[in-house]
C-alpha positions as CSV (number, residue, x, y, z in Angstrom):
1,M,12.5,3.5,-9.4
2,Q,12.4,1.9,-5.9
3,Y,9.9,3.8,-3.9
4,Q,9.4,1.2,-1.2
5,E,12.2,2.2,1.0
6,A,11.4,5.9,0.8
7,Y,7.6,5.7,1.5
8,I,6.7,2.4,3.3
9,E,7.4,1.6,7.0
10,V,6.5,-1.3,9.2
11,N,6.4,-0.4,12.8
12,P,4.8,-2.6,15.5
13,K,3.7,0.6,17.2
14,V,1.8,1.9,14.2
15,M,-1.4,0.3,12.9
16,M,-0.4,-3.0,14.7
17,G,2.6,-3.3,12.4
18,K,0.8,-3.2,9.1
19,P,2.8,-1.6,6.4
20,V,1.9,2.1,6.2
21,I,2.9,5.2,4.3
22,K,5.8,6.8,6.3
23,G,4.6,9.5,8.8
24,T,1.0,8.5,8.4
25,R,-1.5,5.8,9.6
26,I,-2.5,5.1,6.0
27,T,-2.0,1.5,5.3
28,V,-0.8,-0.1,2.1
29,E,-4.0,-2.3,2.5
30,L,-6.3,0.7,2.4
31,I,-4.7,2.1,-0.7
32,I,-4.9,-1.3,-2.6
33,E,-8.6,-1.8,-1.4
34,K,-9.5,1.6,-2.7
35,L,-7.9,1.0,-6.1
36,A,-9.5,-2.4,-6.3
37,A,-12.9,-0.8,-5.6
38,G,-12.4,1.3,-8.6
39,E,-11.3,4.6,-6.9
40,N,-8.9,6.5,-9.0
41,E,-5.7,8.0,-8.0
42,T,-7.1,11.6,-8.1
43,T,-9.9,10.7,-5.7
44,I,-7.5,9.0,-3.3
45,L,-5.1,12.0,-3.4
46,T,-8.0,14.4,-2.7
47,D,-9.4,12.2,0.2
48,Y,-6.0,11.8,1.8
49,P,-4.0,15.0,1.2
50,S,-1.0,13.6,3.1
51,L,-0.5,11.1,0.2
52,S,1.3,11.6,-3.0
53,R,1.3,9.8,-6.3
54,E,4.7,8.3,-5.4
55,A,3.3,7.0,-2.1
56,I,0.4,5.3,-4.1
57,L,3.0,3.8,-6.4
58,A,5.1,2.6,-3.5
59,A,2.0,0.9,-2.0
60,L,1.5,-1.0,-5.3
61,Q,5.1,-1.8,-5.6
62,F,5.2,-3.2,-2.0
63,A,2.0,-5.3,-2.7
64,A,3.6,-6.7,-6.0
65,N,6.9,-7.5,-4.3
66,N,5.1,-9.4,-1.5
67,L,3.2,-11.4,-3.9
68,K,6.4,-12.5,-5.6
69,A,7.3,-14.6,-2.5
70,D,6.9,-18.4,-2.6
71,H,3.3,-18.8,-1.7
72,I,0.8,-21.6,-2.6
73,Y,-2.6,-20.1,-3.4
74,P,-5.3,-22.7,-3.3
75,I,-7.8,-22.8,-6.1
76,A,-11.4,-23.6,-5.5
77,S,-12.6,-26.6,-7.4
């Protein structure tokens, strides 16, 4: 299912244009950072009651879709 359109917005007047969950100031970046730090979905949903499981999945989908773009990532030698 495509969650991105239903849950993610980019508005230059909200969080300096960072992608956020619609109707909140919770950034996709924050959600990804929390998951990467080892927090689980239940903890995030408890800490941010305005979020839903679908919003977290939308954040992951947004990040994955943006990584599919043609970027060159330098590898340290």
